[in-house]
N, C-alpha and C positions, 0 to 999 in steps of 0.2 A: 504493500500500500504506500501511497504518497501522502506526506504530511508537510505542512509548513513547519519551519524550525520552531516558531513560537508556539505551535500546537503541542510540541513534545518537550517543552521546558516548563518546569513548575514555577521557577523564579528567574527574574532578571534583576540582578542586584548591582547597583552602581558602586563604584569604589570610593574610598575615603583617603584623604591626605593628612588631615589633622594639623598639628603644630609640632615644632621641634621638641625632641625629648632627650633626656640624658640616657646614655646607653645603659640598658638593663632595666629601665623604668618605663619603656614604651612598648608598643605592639609592633610586630614585624609586618612591614608592608611591601608587597611585591610591586615592582615597577616594570615597564616594558623593557628596561635594560636587563631585567632578569629573564626575559624571553630569549630562547634561541630559535633559529629558523627551522628546527626539527620538531617543534612542539614540546620541547622540554623546558623545565624551569631550572635556572642556575641559582642555587641557594647560597652561593658564596659571597654575594655582595648585597645583602638585604638591609635596608634602613629600618630604624625604629622611629615611630611617630607617636605623639600623644593624641589619643582618640577617646572620646567618651565611651564609657563601658556599655551603655545601652546600645550604641551603634556597633560596638564590637560584637555583642551577643547576637545582634540582628544580621550582621554582614560578614561574619568570619567565614573563611573557606572550609568546606567539608570535602572529604575524600570523594573523588568522582566529579568534582566541579570542573567546568571548562571556563577558562578566562580568555576573553577576547579583547584585543586592542581596538579601542574606538577612536583614539586620537594619536597621531604620530606619523609613522611611515616616512617615506622619502621618495624622490623621483625613481629610484631603483628598487624600492621596497614598498609595495602597496600597504596601506593600513588594513587591519583585519586579521593579523596573525592570531593564532590560538595556541594555548598551552594547556596541558592536562595536570590537574592537581591530584597527585596520587599518594599524598602523605596520610597515614592513619595516626593522628597525633591529637593529644589534648591541648597542645599549644595553639594559641589563637594567631592565625595569619589572616591578613586582609590584602586587598589589592588597591592600587591607587586610583585617583579620579580620571585617569586616562584609559581605564579598563572597566570591564563589566563582567560579572560572574553570570554564567548561564548554568542553571542547575536542571539537569534532565529529569523528566518524569520517569521514575524507575519502573513503572508498570507498563510503559509504552516503548521505552528505548534503553538499551544498555549504554551506559555513559561513555565507555571507551569506543563503542561503535560510533556514537554521535561525534565524539572528538575526531575520529579518523575521517568521518564524512566532512566535517567543517575544515579540517586540515587539507583534504583533497580539493574542496571548493576553492580554498585560498590559493593553493598551488596552481589551480586551473585559471586563476585570475578573476573569479566570480565577484570578489569584493570591489574590483575596479569600477564597476558601474554604479557603486554606491558611495564613491568617494566625493567629498566636498571640501575644497581647500579654502580656508579663511585665515587671514593674517599670518600666512606662512606655515600654518599647521594643517595637515591633512586629517579630516574627520571622516568617520564612517557613519553613514545614515543607518544606524543600527536597526531601528524599527522597520525600515523598508527592507533591509537585508534579511531580517527574521521572517519576512513573508515568503522567502524562497522555499520552494517545495523540494523535498529530498525523498529518496526511496527508503522505506523502513520495512525490511522483510520480517519474517518470523523471528521471535526472540532467539531461538536456537541457531538460526542462520547469522543473526547479529553477533552472537557469542563466537561462532566459528570464524567469521570474517575478522573480528577484532583480535582474536587470539592468533590467527594466521598472520595478520599484519604485524602484530606485536612480536611474533617469532622472527619474521623477516627483519624487523627493526632491530631486534637484539643481535642478529647475525651481522647487520651493518655496523653496529656499535663495536662488536667483537673484532671485525676486520680493521676498523679504524684504530682500535686499541692495539691490535697486533702490529700495525704499521708504525704507530707511535713508539711501541716497545722496541722495534727493530732500530728506529732512529736513536733511541736512548742507549741501546746496546752499543751502537757504533761510537757515540759520543764518549761513553765510559771506557770503551776499548782504546780510543785515541788517548785519553788522559792516563790510562793505565800503562800504555806503551811509551808515551812521550812526556808525560807530566804536564803541569801547567806551563804553557808556552811563554807566559809573561815572567813568572818567577824563574823558570828554567833551572829547577833544582837538580835535574839530571846532567846538567853541564854540557848540553849540546853546543856546538860551535855556532856563534851568531855571525851572520853576514848579511849584506844588503841583497835585496831581491834581484837587482840587475846582474849579480854574479852567477845566478842560476837560471836566467832566462835569456832568450835571444832577442826579445823585444816585446813591445806592447802595441797591438793593432787597434785602430779606431774604426768605428762603423760610419754610417752615413744616414742622415735623416731627411728624406724628401717629404713633400706634402703627401699624406696618405688619406684614404677614405676612412670614415669612422665606422668600420666594420671589419671583422676578420675575413680571411680568405676562406673559400669553400673547400678547396682541395690543393694538393701539392703542384697542380699544373699552373696555379696562379702565383705571381710574385707578391711577397708581403714583407713588411718590416716588423721586427720584434718590438714589443712594448717592454718598458722597464720591468713590469710585473712578471715577465718571463723568467727573471732571475731573482726576484725579490725574496722569495721564500726558500732559498738555498737549492731547491731542486729545479732543474731546467724544465720549463713548460712551454713547448712550441706552439700551443694553442693560443697563447697570449700574443697576438699579432694584429697588425692593421694591413688591410689590402692596399697594395701599391696601385696608384692610378696607372693603368696599362699604357697611357699615352706618354708617360715619363720614361726617358731612356736611363738605364742604370749606369751611373758614373763610377760607383765604387761598391764592389760586392764581396762581403765576407759572409759566407754561408756556414753555419755551425756544423762541424763534423765530429765524429766520435773521437774522444780524447781532448777536445777543446775545453779550456777553463775560461769562463766568462766572468766579468767583474763589472758591477754597476758603479760607474764613476760619479754619477750624479743622481741624487734622490733626496728625500727628507733626511734629517740628521740620524734618525733611528734606522733607516734602511740603506743609507749610502754605504758602498763598499761590500754589499752582499755578493757572494760568489756562487756560481753554479757550474757543475761538471756535466758535459754532454756525453751521453753513453751510446748514441747512435747517429749515423749520418742523416742530414736533412737536405731537402731540395727547395730551391727558390725561396729561401727564407734568409733575410739579410739582417745583420747587426745594425742597430741605430748608433748615432754618435754618442749616445749616453752609456753605451756598454763597450768595455774593452775586451779584447781577447789577449790573454797572457800566454805567450809562446815560451813555455818552460823547456829547459834542457833535460831530456829524459834520463841522461846519464848522471845528472847532478841532483835532480829532485823529482819525486814522483808527483804527478798531477793530482792524484787522489789525496795524498798527504797534504799538499798545498791547499786543496779545496777545503779540507777539514780545518786546517790551521787558520785560514782566512775567516772561517765562520765560527771559530771557537768563541764561546761566550766571553771569556776574559780578554782574548786578543781583539775582540770587536772594538773595545775602547781605544786600542792603539790605532786601529784602522780609522775609526771615526775622528781621531785627533788630526788626521791628515787633511780632513775636509775644510774648505774655506769657501766663503761666498759673501756677497753683499747682503745687507739686511733686506729681508723680504724675498730673497731668491733661494733656490735649492742649493745646499752645500755641494761642492764639487771637489774631486780628488784629481790632481794633475798627474800626468805621466812621470814628471820629474820627482814629485814626492813619493809616488808609488815605487819607483825604481830605487829610491833611497831607504825604503822600509826595511828595517832590520828584522830578520826572522831566524829562529833556531833551525839548524839543519842537522838532523840525526843521520846516522849511516844510511846509505841507500839501500842496504840489505834489510834494515828494519822497516824502512819506508815501504819497500816492496812487500814485505810480510803483511804489513797493515793493509796495503792495497788489495792483496788477495782476499783478505777478510771482507773488505768493503764490497768487492765484486760479487762475492757469494751472497752477502746480505742484500745488496741491491737487486740481484736476480730474484731472491725470495720476495723482496718488496714488490717487484714488478708483478709477480704472481698474485700477491694479495691485492695490489691495486686493480688488476684485471678482475679478480674475484669481487672486489668491492663495487666496481662498475656494473658487473653483471647483477649483483644483488640490488643495487639501486634501481637498475632498469626493471628488474623483476618486481620490486616493491611498487614502482610506478604502474607497471602493467597489472599487477594484482589489484591495486586500488581502483584503477580505471574500470576493470571488468567487474569488480565487486559492487561498485556503486552504480553500475549500469545494469546490474542483474545478469551479467554474462559469465559469471565465474563458475567453472566446474570444480566443485570442492575437492574431490579426491585428487584430481590432477594438480590443483593448486598446492595442496599440502605436499605432494610428492616433489614439486619443483623447489619448495622451500627447504625440505629436508635434504635434497640432493645438493643444495648449495652449501651445506655445512662442511667445513674442512678442519683438520687438526690444527692446533696452534703451533707456531714455529718452535723448533727445539734448538735453543742456542748452543747447547753442549755438543751438538753434532756438526756445527759450522766450522 
């Protein structure tokens, strides 16, 4: 059967903000900053506010409540995000005045099923038609949105669908956790083998970067179209974000206007070490290693390619060194720039950067570990992508009434894989 959203909720409870409170003397209030884009609540940064007790008793959250964002959003993030409150606690939590609690009618709808429905609608852009921008803030016409009709199958089917999506969601979280653990394993291995590169208590020889490289290449930044390329047959220029997060992301690119003739072309190839010479202070100097060849993809002038001497220094060691948490302060100190502009690191300063240089044998040993871990990470990244695609497909079919239940469960169970075994690497 189809119901409007308002027909299957028992309460629509507005949020409260109250007044400032001394820590430990107020009530915890969830804000939209506590929302993540996966429908989860981040409980790590909750504020406390002074709110009247009678309002707290009337408006506190209960397990199974759905919180919807009614004000906020941005040009790239529509208003209307939802999160699911799954805590079973006697502690009183409220949500702020930019949000509203939707409390499902438990005799008509399973709360987790309704949450997944609303999450699906948001991801499909359904809230866009109910946006209203005033004084720079995007508001959701909530009452109008709640008139939307959704499919509400039998209670047993609701339970099945919600549990199935929850299982797929857990697998996605496990994959992300596995990838994060692999990254942490490599960072700890680097420190174990080479020590803190700033303190250098292992006594490695320090030398300037220009003694172990053949040079530093600059890219080229022509005018591009404000969209990525469709495939590798088209020429494109990398964006800074292709290297910002340490791992090279070739999908972060802008399509080159095909009428522009290419004046200077540096195409990333396997083994290249890329370095962002210009960015915000927090991100300038981020380095990324390229693990495979690419076609028709050019470096911009904001990204350097460091041509290291393979007999003097290993590219994977240098990659981890430049991204080491403590060494990042050294890198950032090289940046300079006029007020209001993005900091920039010159070739001259980068060449003079002093770095610890362990034996090439130890660097090679570390590189072999990195290659094994990165190969395993690639498997998990592929698995994660498949799971996210599966989650999207299951959601779409479930809420259109097209889901074959046994087949769907089989797909999710087949997606499960064992966790990585570090001791075997």
